[in-house]
Jmol script that loads the backbone (N, CA, C; Angstrom):
load data "model"
ATOM      1  N   MET A   1       4.626 -14.919   8.041  1.00  0.00           N
ATOM      2  CA  MET A   1       4.486 -16.113   9.473  1.00  0.00           C
ATOM      3  C   MET A   1       5.166 -17.273   8.502  1.00  0.00           C
ATOM      4  N   VAL A   2       5.373 -17.715   9.282  1.00  0.00           N
ATOM      5  CA  VAL A   2       6.972 -18.882   9.465  1.00  0.00           C
ATOM      6  C   VAL A   2       6.283 -19.824   9.608  1.00  0.00           C
ATOM      7  N   GLY A   3       5.089 -20.277  10.373  1.00  0.00           N
ATOM      8  CA  GLY A   3       4.715 -22.277  10.748  1.00  0.00           C
ATOM      9  C   GLY A   3       3.707 -22.046  10.239  1.00  0.00           C
ATOM     10  N   GLN A   4       2.089 -22.926  10.304  1.00  0.00           N
ATOM     11  CA  GLN A   4       1.136 -22.442   9.814  1.00  0.00           C
ATOM     12  C   GLN A   4       0.455 -22.144   8.740  1.00  0.00           C
ATOM     13  N   TYR A   5       0.092 -21.885   7.551  1.00  0.00           N
ATOM     14  CA  TYR A   5      -0.055 -21.221   6.407  1.00  0.00           C
ATOM     15  C   TYR A   5      -1.629 -20.712   6.143  1.00  0.00           C
ATOM     16  N   LYS A   6      -2.152 -19.164   7.582  1.00  0.00           N
ATOM     17  CA  LYS A   6      -3.100 -18.585   7.033  1.00  0.00           C
ATOM     18  C   LYS A   6      -2.584 -17.107   6.639  1.00  0.00           C
ATOM     19  N   THR A   7      -3.524 -16.093   6.026  1.00  0.00           N
ATOM     20  CA  THR A   7      -3.359 -15.589   6.420  1.00  0.00           C
ATOM     21  C   THR A   7      -4.467 -14.425   6.580  1.00  0.00           C
ATOM     22  N   ARG A   8      -3.760 -13.308   7.794  1.00  0.00           N
ATOM     23  CA  ARG A   8      -4.489 -12.058   7.820  1.00  0.00           C
ATOM     24  C   ARG A   8      -4.272 -10.723   7.757  1.00  0.00           C
ATOM     25  N   THR A   9      -4.620  -9.690   8.267  1.00  0.00           N
ATOM     26  CA  THR A   9      -4.201  -8.560   8.170  1.00  0.00           C
ATOM     27  C   THR A   9      -3.272  -7.985   9.682  1.00  0.00           C
ATOM     28  N   ILE A  10      -3.173  -7.235   9.995  1.00  0.00           N
ATOM     29  CA  ILE A  10      -2.107  -6.944  11.243  1.00  0.00           C
ATOM     30  C   ILE A  10      -3.079  -7.371  12.293  1.00  0.00           C
ATOM     31  N   TYR A  11      -2.859  -8.231  13.308  1.00  0.00           N
ATOM     32  CA  TYR A  11      -3.238  -8.985  14.568  1.00  0.00           C
ATOM     33  C   TYR A  11      -3.793  -6.988  15.322  1.00  0.00           C
ATOM     34  N   THR A  12      -5.535  -7.313  15.324  1.00  0.00           N
ATOM     35  CA  THR A  12      -5.972  -6.461  15.853  1.00  0.00           C
ATOM     36  C   THR A  12      -5.097  -5.891  17.355  1.00  0.00           C
ATOM     37  N   PRO A  13      -5.491  -6.062  18.434  1.00  0.00           N
ATOM     38  CA  PRO A  13      -4.991  -5.563  19.614  1.00  0.00           C
ATOM     39  C   PRO A  13      -3.486  -4.683  18.966  1.00  0.00           C
ATOM     40  N   ALA A  14      -2.409  -5.310  18.031  1.00  0.00           N
ATOM     41  CA  ALA A  14      -1.154  -4.941  17.836  1.00  0.00           C
ATOM     42  C   ALA A  14      -0.934  -3.531  17.058  1.00  0.00           C
ATOM     43  N   MET A  15      -2.919  -3.747  16.422  1.00  0.00           N
ATOM     44  CA  MET A  15      -2.795  -2.551  15.185  1.00  0.00           C
ATOM     45  C   MET A  15      -3.466  -1.313  15.829  1.00  0.00           C
ATOM     46  N   GLU A  16      -4.102  -1.553  17.044  1.00  0.00           N
ATOM     47  CA  GLU A  16      -4.804  -0.384  18.691  1.00  0.00           C
ATOM     48  C   GLU A  16      -3.621  -0.112  19.125  1.00  0.00           C
ATOM     49  N   TYR A  17      -2.389  -0.896  19.490  1.00  0.00           N
ATOM     50  CA  TYR A  17      -1.463  -0.515  20.079  1.00  0.00           C
ATOM     51  C   TYR A  17      -0.672   0.761  19.060  1.00  0.00           C
ATOM     52  N   LEU A  18      -0.781   0.367  18.245  1.00  0.00           N
ATOM     53  CA  LEU A  18       0.262   1.366  17.026  1.00  0.00           C
ATOM     54  C   LEU A  18      -1.122   2.598  16.632  1.00  0.00           C
ATOM     55  N   ASN A  19      -2.120   2.143  17.071  1.00  0.00           N
ATOM     56  CA  ASN A  19      -2.926   3.572  17.125  1.00  0.00           C
ATOM     57  C   ASN A  19      -2.752   4.475  18.100  1.00  0.00           C
ATOM     58  N   SER A  20      -2.528   4.074  19.128  1.00  0.00           N
ATOM     59  CA  SER A  20      -2.322   4.606  20.708  1.00  0.00           C
ATOM     60  C   SER A  20      -0.794   5.588  20.059  1.00  0.00           C
ATOM     61  N   LEU A  21       0.363   4.518  19.624  1.00  0.00           N
ATOM     62  CA  LEU A  21       1.229   6.088  19.354  1.00  0.00           C
ATOM     63  C   LEU A  21       1.436   6.260  18.560  1.00  0.00           C
ATOM     64  N   ASN A  22       0.118   6.554  17.526  1.00  0.00           N
ATOM     65  CA  ASN A  22      -0.034   7.252  16.076  1.00  0.00           C
ATOM     66  C   ASN A  22       1.135   6.950  15.216  1.00  0.00           C
ATOM     67  N   ILE A  23       0.728   5.681  14.926  1.00  0.00           N
ATOM     68  CA  ILE A  23       1.480   5.624  14.068  1.00  0.00           C
ATOM     69  C   ILE A  23       0.503   4.660  13.002  1.00  0.00           C
ATOM     70  N   THR A  24       1.064   4.652  11.306  1.00  0.00           N
ATOM     71  CA  THR A  24      -0.104   3.869  10.744  1.00  0.00           C
ATOM     72  C   THR A  24       1.166   2.915  10.151  1.00  0.00           C
ATOM     73  N   PRO A  25       0.787   2.055   9.498  1.00  0.00           N
ATOM     74  CA  PRO A  25       2.037   0.592   9.325  1.00  0.00           C
ATOM     75  C   PRO A  25       0.811   1.541   7.616  1.00  0.00           C
ATOM     76  N   ARG A  26       2.363   1.224   6.786  1.00  0.00           N
ATOM     77  CA  ARG A  26       2.639   1.477   5.534  1.00  0.00           C
ATOM     78  C   ARG A  26       2.053   0.221   4.675  1.00  0.00           C
ATOM     79  N   ARG A  27       1.860  -1.011   5.585  1.00  0.00           N
ATOM     80  CA  ARG A  27       0.268  -2.204   5.022  1.00  0.00           C
ATOM     81  C   ARG A  27      -0.202  -2.448   5.366  1.00  0.00           C
ATOM     82  N   LYS A  28      -1.216  -1.719   6.197  1.00  0.00           N
ATOM     83  CA  LYS A  28      -1.776  -2.527   7.210  1.00  0.00           C
ATOM     84  C   LYS A  28      -3.222  -2.589   7.320  1.00  0.00           C
ATOM     85  N   ASP A  29      -3.178  -3.193   6.063  1.00  0.00           N
ATOM     86  CA  ASP A  29      -4.354  -3.871   4.796  1.00  0.00           C
ATOM     87  C   ASP A  29      -4.228  -4.728   4.403  1.00  0.00           C
ATOM     88  N   GLU A  30      -2.726  -5.038   3.542  1.00  0.00           N
ATOM     89  CA  GLU A  30      -2.790  -6.133   3.035  1.00  0.00           C
ATOM     90  C   GLU A  30      -2.265  -7.437   3.509  1.00  0.00           C
ATOM     91  N   LEU A  31      -2.992  -8.665   3.384  1.00  0.00           N
ATOM     92  CA  LEU A  31      -3.123 -10.229   4.600  1.00  0.00           C
ATOM     93  C   LEU A  31      -1.048 -10.012   4.676  1.00  0.00           C
ATOM     94  N   SER A  32      -0.581 -11.018   5.298  1.00  0.00           N
ATOM     95  CA  SER A  32       0.335 -11.573   5.965  1.00  0.00           C
ATOM     96  C   SER A  32       0.936 -12.456   4.558  1.00  0.00           C
ATOM     97  N   VAL A  33       2.100 -12.568   5.050  1.00  0.00           N
ATOM     98  CA  VAL A  33       3.331 -13.156   3.685  1.00  0.00           C
ATOM     99  C   VAL A  33       3.652 -14.631   4.766  1.00  0.00           C
ATOM    100  N   HIS A  34       2.847 -15.870   3.786  1.00  0.00           N
ATOM    101  CA  HIS A  34       3.934 -17.198   4.331  1.00  0.00           C
ATOM    102  C   HIS A  34       5.585 -17.552   4.091  1.00  0.00           C
ATOM    103  N   VAL A  35       6.295 -17.115   4.844  1.00  0.00           N
ATOM    104  CA  VAL A  35       8.093 -17.178   4.689  1.00  0.00           C
ATOM    105  C   VAL A  35       8.260 -17.872   3.267  1.00  0.00           C
ATOM    106  N   ASN A  36       7.391 -18.690   2.923  1.00  0.00           N
ATOM    107  CA  ASN A  36       7.842 -19.635   1.416  1.00  0.00           C
ATOM    108  C   ASN A  36       7.400 -18.892   0.509  1.00  0.00           C
ATOM    109  N   ASP A  37       6.735 -17.859   0.557  1.00  0.00           N
ATOM    110  CA  ASP A  37       6.071 -17.376  -0.830  1.00  0.00           C
ATOM    111  C   ASP A  37       7.610 -15.793  -0.881  1.00  0.00           C
ATOM    112  N   ILE A  38       8.719 -15.378  -0.291  1.00  0.00           N
ATOM    113  CA  ILE A  38       9.495 -14.617  -0.108  1.00  0.00           C
ATOM    114  C   ILE A  38      10.486 -15.636  -0.362  1.00  0.00           C
ATOM    115  N   ASP A  39      11.677 -14.016  -1.590  1.00  0.00           N
ATOM    116  CA  ASP A  39      12.770 -14.185  -1.403  1.00  0.00           C
ATOM    117  C   ASP A  39      13.610 -13.482  -0.662  1.00  0.00           C
ATOM    118  N   LEU A  40      13.657 -14.481   0.636  1.00  0.00           N
ATOM    119  CA  LEU A  40      14.394 -13.466   1.963  1.00  0.00           C
ATOM    120  C   LEU A  40      15.844 -13.672   1.098  1.00  0.00           C
ATOM    121  N   LYS A  41      16.591 -13.546   0.450  1.00  0.00           N
ATOM    122  CA  LYS A  41      18.039 -13.237   0.288  1.00  0.00           C
ATOM    123  C   LYS A  41      17.701 -12.348  -0.198  1.00  0.00           C
ATOM    124  N   GLU A  42      16.816 -11.323  -0.020  1.00  0.00           N
ATOM    125  CA  GLU A  42      16.745  -9.596  -0.695  1.00  0.00           C
ATOM    126  C   GLU A  42      16.731  -8.956   0.900  1.00  0.00           C
ATOM    127  N   PHE A  43      16.389  -9.618   1.884  1.00  0.00           N
ATOM    128  CA  PHE A  43      16.754  -9.030   3.506  1.00  0.00           C
ATOM    129  C   PHE A  43      17.946  -8.533   3.578  1.00  0.00           C
ATOM    130  N   ASP A  44      18.241  -7.843   4.426  1.00  0.00           N
ATOM    131  CA  ASP A  44      19.495  -7.494   5.591  1.00  0.00           C
ATOM    132  C   ASP A  44      19.094  -8.057   6.826  1.00  0.00           C
ATOM    133  N   LYS A  45      18.526  -8.361   6.853  1.00  0.00           N
ATOM    134  CA  LYS A  45      17.777  -9.292   8.838  1.00  0.00           C
ATOM    135  C   LYS A  45      16.318 -10.048   8.500  1.00  0.00           C
ATOM    136  N   ILE A  46      17.010 -11.069   8.722  1.00  0.00           N
ATOM    137  CA  ILE A  46      15.318 -11.381   9.599  1.00  0.00           C
ATOM    138  C   ILE A  46      15.527 -12.146  10.996  1.00  0.00           C
ATOM    139  N   ILE A  47      13.525 -11.898  11.680  1.00  0.00           N
ATOM    140  CA  ILE A  47      14.181 -11.140  12.819  1.00  0.00           C
ATOM    141  C   ILE A  47      12.892 -12.170  13.423  1.00  0.00           C
ATOM    142  N   CYS A  48      13.024 -13.326  14.244  1.00  0.00           N
ATOM    143  CA  CYS A  48      11.689 -14.124  14.887  1.00  0.00           C
ATOM    144  C   CYS A  48      11.436 -12.774  15.838  1.00  0.00           C
ATOM    145  N   MET A  49       9.826 -13.285  16.634  1.00  0.00           N
ATOM    146  CA  MET A  49       9.786 -12.200  18.025  1.00  0.00           C
ATOM    147  C   MET A  49      10.889 -13.428  18.779  1.00  0.00           C
ATOM    148  N   ASP A  50      10.047 -14.851  19.769  1.00  0.00           N
ATOM    149  CA  ASP A  50       9.823 -15.846  20.528  1.00  0.00           C
ATOM    150  C   ASP A  50      10.970 -16.857  19.548  1.00  0.00           C
ATOM    151  N   LYS A  51      12.148 -16.768  20.106  1.00  0.00           N
ATOM    152  CA  LYS A  51      13.367 -17.974  19.857  1.00  0.00           C
ATOM    153  C   LYS A  51      11.980 -19.223  19.894  1.00  0.00           C
ATOM    154  N   ASN A  52      11.726 -19.853  21.355  1.00  0.00           N
ATOM    155  CA  ASN A  52      11.076 -20.984  21.718  1.00  0.00           C
ATOM    156  C   ASN A  52       9.796 -21.345  21.192  1.00  0.00           C
ATOM    157  N   GLU A  53       8.837 -20.923  20.418  1.00  0.00           N
ATOM    158  CA  GLU A  53       7.849 -20.820  19.547  1.00  0.00           C
ATOM    159  C   GLU A  53       8.660 -20.700  18.254  1.00  0.00           C
ATOM    160  N   HIS A  54       8.902 -19.883  17.541  1.00  0.00           N
ATOM    161  CA  HIS A  54       9.254 -19.920  16.229  1.00  0.00           C
ATOM    162  C   HIS A  54      10.656 -20.698  16.023  1.00  0.00           C
ATOM    163  N   GLU A  55      12.071 -21.136  16.421  1.00  0.00           N
ATOM    164  CA  GLU A  55      12.908 -21.740  16.076  1.00  0.00           C
ATOM    165  C   GLU A  55      11.949 -23.289  15.942  1.00  0.00           C
ATOM    166  N   PRO A  56      11.623 -23.815  16.559  1.00  0.00           N
ATOM    167  CA  PRO A  56      11.407 -25.380  15.557  1.00  0.00           C
ATOM    168  C   PRO A  56      10.416 -25.113  14.582  1.00  0.00           C
ATOM    169  N   MET A  57       9.834 -23.350  14.188  1.00  0.00           N
ATOM    170  CA  MET A  57       9.289 -23.659  12.365  1.00  0.00           C
ATOM    171  C   MET A  57      10.405 -23.695  12.206  1.00  0.00           C
ATOM    172  N   VAL A  58      11.315 -22.224  12.023  1.00  0.00           N
ATOM    173  CA  VAL A  58      12.322 -22.224  11.590  1.00  0.00           C
ATOM    174  C   VAL A  58      13.205 -23.277  11.069  1.00  0.00           C
ATOM    175  N   SER A  59      13.969 -24.530  12.425  1.00  0.00           N
ATOM    176  CA  SER A  59      14.447 -25.447  11.774  1.00  0.00           C
ATOM    177  C   SER A  59      13.794 -26.417  10.917  1.00  0.00           C
ATOM    178  N   ALA A  60      12.302 -26.094  11.141  1.00  0.00           N
ATOM    179  CA  ALA A  60      11.563 -27.356  10.095  1.00  0.00           C
ATOM    180  C   ALA A  60      11.681 -26.886   8.904  1.00  0.00           C
ATOM    181  N   ASN A  61      11.562 -25.416   8.376  1.00  0.00           N
ATOM    182  CA  ASN A  61      11.652 -25.568   6.760  1.00  0.00           C
ATOM    183  C   ASN A  61      12.642 -25.348   6.323  1.00  0.00           C
ATOM    184  N   LYS A  62      12.517 -26.397   5.854  1.00  0.00           N
ATOM    185  CA  LYS A  62      14.963 -26.298   4.439  1.00  0.00           C
ATOM    186  C   LYS A  62      14.711 -25.549   3.392  1.00  0.00           C
ATOM    187  N   LYS A  63      13.575 -24.562   3.422  1.00  0.00           N
ATOM    188  CA  LYS A  63      13.856 -22.909   3.213  1.00  0.00           C
ATOM    189  C   LYS A  63      14.382 -22.219   3.526  1.00  0.00           C
ATOM    190  N   LEU A  64      14.468 -22.466   4.699  1.00  0.00           N
ATOM    191  CA  LEU A  64      14.821 -21.686   5.681  1.00  0.00           C
ATOM    192  C   LEU A  64      16.847 -21.811   6.031  1.00  0.00           C
ATOM    193  N   ASP A  65      17.301 -23.007   5.232  1.00  0.00           N
ATOM    194  CA  ASP A  65      18.265 -23.322   5.821  1.00  0.00           C
ATOM    195  C   ASP A  65      19.740 -22.441   5.327  1.00  0.00           C
ATOM    196  N   GLY A  66      20.523 -22.118   6.109  1.00  0.00           N
ATOM    197  CA  GLY A  66      21.885 -21.774   5.943  1.00  0.00           C
ATOM    198  C   GLY A  66      21.808 -20.268   6.390  1.00  0.00           C
ATOM    199  N   LEU A  67      20.285 -19.798   6.825  1.00  0.00           N
ATOM    200  CA  LEU A  67      19.729 -18.157   6.371  1.00  0.00           C
ATOM    201  C   LEU A  67      20.269 -17.929   7.700  1.00  0.00           C
ATOM    202  N   THR A  68      20.714 -16.478   8.565  1.00  0.00           N
ATOM    203  CA  THR A  68      21.106 -16.364   9.853  1.00  0.00           C
ATOM    204  C   THR A  68      19.686 -15.175  10.839  1.00  0.00           C
ATOM    205  N   ILE A  69      19.256 -16.316  11.501  1.00  0.00           N
ATOM    206  CA  ILE A  69      18.139 -15.744  12.017  1.00  0.00           C
ATOM    207  C   ILE A  69      18.064 -15.160  13.368  1.00  0.00           C
ATOM    208  N   GLU A  70      17.856 -13.460  13.615  1.00  0.00           N
ATOM    209  CA  GLU A  70      17.578 -13.391  14.898  1.00  0.00           C
ATOM    210  C   GLU A  70      16.165 -13.522  15.789  1.00  0.00           C
ATOM    211  N   TYR A  71      16.483 -13.978  16.690  1.00  0.00           N
ATOM    212  CA  TYR A  71      15.434 -13.955  17.861  1.00  0.00           C
ATOM    213  C   TYR A  71      15.731 -12.823  18.412  1.00  0.00           C
ATOM    214  N   TRP A  72      14.631 -12.391  18.701  1.00  0.00           N
ATOM    215  CA  TRP A  72      14.071 -11.132  20.178  1.00  0.00           C
ATOM    216  C   TRP A  72      13.552 -11.614  21.601  1.00  0.00           C
ATOM    217  N   ASP A  73      13.586 -13.215  21.087  1.00  0.00           N
ATOM    218  CA  ASP A  73      12.587 -14.056  22.427  1.00  0.00           C
ATOM    219  C   ASP A  73      11.682 -12.788  23.468  1.00  0.00           C
ATOM    220  N   ILE A  74      10.959 -12.171  22.793  1.00  0.00           N
ATOM    221  CA  ILE A  74       9.508 -11.741  23.002  1.00  0.00           C
ATOM    222  C   ILE A  74       8.460 -12.369  22.737  1.00  0.00           C
ATOM    223  N   VAL A  75       8.164 -12.827  23.926  1.00  0.00           N
ATOM    224  CA  VAL A  75       7.366 -13.670  24.279  1.00  0.00           C
ATOM    225  C   VAL A  75       5.599 -13.210  24.113  1.00  0.00           C
ATOM    226  N   ASP A  76       4.525 -13.522  23.235  1.00  0.00           N
ATOM    227  CA  ASP A  76       3.803 -13.000  22.970  1.00  0.00           C
ATOM    228  C   ASP A  76       2.252 -13.714  23.680  1.00  0.00           C
ATOM    229  N   GLU A  77       0.911 -13.183  23.567  1.00  0.00           N
ATOM    230  CA  GLU A  77      -0.613 -14.140  23.970  1.00  0.00           C
ATOM    231  C   GLU A  77      -0.483 -15.843  23.561  1.00  0.00           C
ATOM    232  N   PRO A  78      -0.807 -16.599  24.000  1.00  0.00           N
ATOM    233  CA  PRO A  78      -1.415 -16.717  25.263  1.00  0.00           C
ATOM    234  C   PRO A  78      -0.493 -16.494  26.803  1.00  0.00           C
ATOM    235  N   LEU A  79       1.156 -16.233  26.300  1.00  0.00           N
ATOM    236  CA  LEU A  79       1.770 -17.094  27.179  1.00  0.00           C
ATOM    237  C   LEU A  79       1.868 -15.548  28.837  1.00  0.00           C
ATOM    238  N   VAL A  80       2.184 -14.942  27.122  1.00  0.00           N
ATOM    239  CA  VAL A  80       2.672 -13.219  28.169  1.00  0.00           C
ATOM    240  C   VAL A  80       1.606 -12.155  27.582  1.00  0.00           C
ATOM    241  N   SER A  81       0.940 -11.326  27.951  1.00  0.00           N
ATOM    242  CA  SER A  81       0.047  -9.945  27.824  1.00  0.00           C
ATOM    243  C   SER A  81       0.557  -9.611  26.938  1.00  0.00           C
ATOM    244  N   ARG A  82      -0.101  -8.269  25.431  1.00  0.00           N
ATOM    245  CA  ARG A  82      -0.398  -8.037  24.770  1.00  0.00           C
ATOM    246  C   ARG A  82       0.380  -6.753  25.527  1.00  0.00           C
ATOM    247  N   LYS A  83      -0.032  -6.551  26.494  1.00  0.00           N
ATOM    248  CA  LYS A  83       0.623  -5.285  26.944  1.00  0.00           C
ATOM    249  C   LYS A  83       1.213  -5.538  27.486  1.00  0.00           C
ATOM    250  N   ILE A  84       2.725  -6.594  27.412  1.00  0.00           N
ATOM    251  CA  ILE A  84       4.045  -6.132  28.173  1.00  0.00           C
ATOM    252  C   ILE A  84       5.217  -6.820  26.420  1.00  0.00           C
ATOM    253  N   SER A  85       4.404  -7.764  26.234  1.00  0.00           N
ATOM    254  CA  SER A  85       4.571  -7.799  24.873  1.00  0.00           C
ATOM    255  C   SER A  85       4.857  -6.894  23.096  1.00  0.00           C
ATOM    256  N   LEU A  86       4.047  -6.016  23.777  1.00  0.00           N
ATOM    257  CA  LEU A  86       3.887  -4.712  22.548  1.00  0.00           C
ATOM    258  C   LEU A  86       4.837  -4.195  22.585  1.00  0.00           C
ATOM    259  N   PRO A  87       4.645  -3.483  23.694  1.00  0.00           N
ATOM    260  CA  PRO A  87       5.703  -2.160  24.131  1.00  0.00           C
ATOM    261  C   PRO A  87       7.120  -2.924  24.114  1.00  0.00           C
ATOM    262  N   LYS A  88       7.483  -4.091  24.771  1.00  0.00           N
ATOM    263  CA  LYS A  88       8.266  -4.597  24.289  1.00  0.00           C
ATOM    264  C   LYS A  88       9.312  -4.634  22.831  1.00  0.00           C
ATOM    265  N   CYS A  89       8.485  -5.097  21.994  1.00  0.00           N
ATOM    266  CA  CYS A  89       8.243  -4.826  20.659  1.00  0.00           C
ATOM    267  C   CYS A  89       8.980  -4.061  20.127  1.00  0.00           C
ATOM    268  N   TYR A  90       7.744  -3.006  20.242  1.00  0.00           N
ATOM    269  CA  TYR A  90       8.541  -1.515  19.750  1.00  0.00           C
ATOM    270  C   TYR A  90       9.855  -1.419  20.139  1.00  0.00           C
ATOM    271  N   LYS A  91      10.390  -1.036  21.793  1.00  0.00           N
ATOM    272  CA  LYS A  91      11.434  -0.749  22.131  1.00  0.00           C
ATOM    273  C   LYS A  91      12.727  -1.689  21.121  1.00  0.00           C
ATOM    274  N   LYS A  92      12.040  -2.595  20.927  1.00  0.00           N
ATOM    275  CA  LYS A  92      12.951  -3.133  19.751  1.00  0.00           C
ATOM    276  C   LYS A  92      13.356  -2.985  18.597  1.00  0.00           C
ATOM    277  N   VAL A  93      11.964  -2.454  17.770  1.00  0.00           N
ATOM    278  CA  VAL A  93      11.539  -1.959  16.366  1.00  0.00           C
ATOM    279  C   VAL A  93      12.805  -0.417  16.376  1.00  0.00           C
ATOM    280  N   VAL A  94      12.202   0.006  17.601  1.00  0.00           N
ATOM    281  CA  VAL A  94      13.140   1.731  17.945  1.00  0.00           C
ATOM    282  C   VAL A  94      14.361   1.610  17.763  1.00  0.00           C
ATOM    283  N   SER A  95      14.743   0.724  19.105  1.00  0.00           N
ATOM    284  CA  SER A  95      16.620   0.160  18.348  1.00  0.00           C
ATOM    285  C   SER A  95      17.121   0.005  17.788  1.00  0.00           C
ATOM    286  N   LEU A  96      16.238  -0.912  16.657  1.00  0.00           N
ATOM    287  CA  LEU A  96      16.309  -1.214  15.695  1.00  0.00           C
ATOM    288  C   LEU A  96      17.076  -0.170  14.488  1.00  0.00           C
ATOM    289  N   ILE A  97      15.378   0.440  14.128  1.00  0.00           N
ATOM    290  CA  ILE A  97      15.377   1.676  13.140  1.00  0.00           C
ATOM    291  C   ILE A  97      16.984   3.099  13.697  1.00  0.00           C
ATOM    292  N   ASN A  98      17.334   3.079  14.812  1.00  0.00           N
ATOM    293  CA  ASN A  98      18.428   3.808  15.342  1.00  0.00           C
ATOM    294  C   ASN A  98      19.578   3.413  15.034  1.00  0.00           C
ATOM    295  N   GLN A  99      19.762   1.933  14.977  1.00  0.00           N
ATOM    296  CA  GLN A  99      20.532   1.174  13.922  1.00  0.00           C
ATOM    297  C   GLN A  99      21.371   1.908  13.174  1.00  0.00           C
ATOM    298  N   TYR A 100      20.296   2.099  11.721  1.00  0.00           N
ATOM    299  CA  TYR A 100      20.533   2.128  11.378  1.00  0.00           C
ATOM    300  C   TYR A 100      20.195   3.571  10.612  1.00  0.00           C
ATOM    301  N   ASN A 101      19.765   4.183  11.302  1.00  0.00           N
ATOM    302  CA  ASN A 101      19.671   6.043  11.699  1.00  0.00           C
ATOM    303  C   ASN A 101      20.952   6.867  11.963  1.00  0.00           C
ATOM    304  N   VAL A 102      22.050   6.350  12.144  1.00  0.00           N
ATOM    305  CA  VAL A 102      23.927   6.742  12.759  1.00  0.00           C
ATOM    306  C   VAL A 102      24.190   8.092  11.852  1.00  0.00           C
TER     307      VAL A 102
END
end "model"
wireframe off; spacefill off
backbone 0.3
color backbone group
């Protein structure tokens, strides 16, 4: 979570989509963690879904200064139906995994 702090488990429609693909997330019952509560230097890649939505939040957060953020330009609800955004996200994740499974 980058913006306003709130915690929840994985978004229900996303969980339903993962179930339809027979995918069980490792941390499906864990609450989300705000970006300020983790050490981002531990990660090789930091990805945000929607540049228009998330870049202003990233720019406003001084903890993220100097970090390279990759934006996938995946717009989700309410602007774009999850029937479009979730499959698009899935394809990007598969591509990312394939980059590391060479």
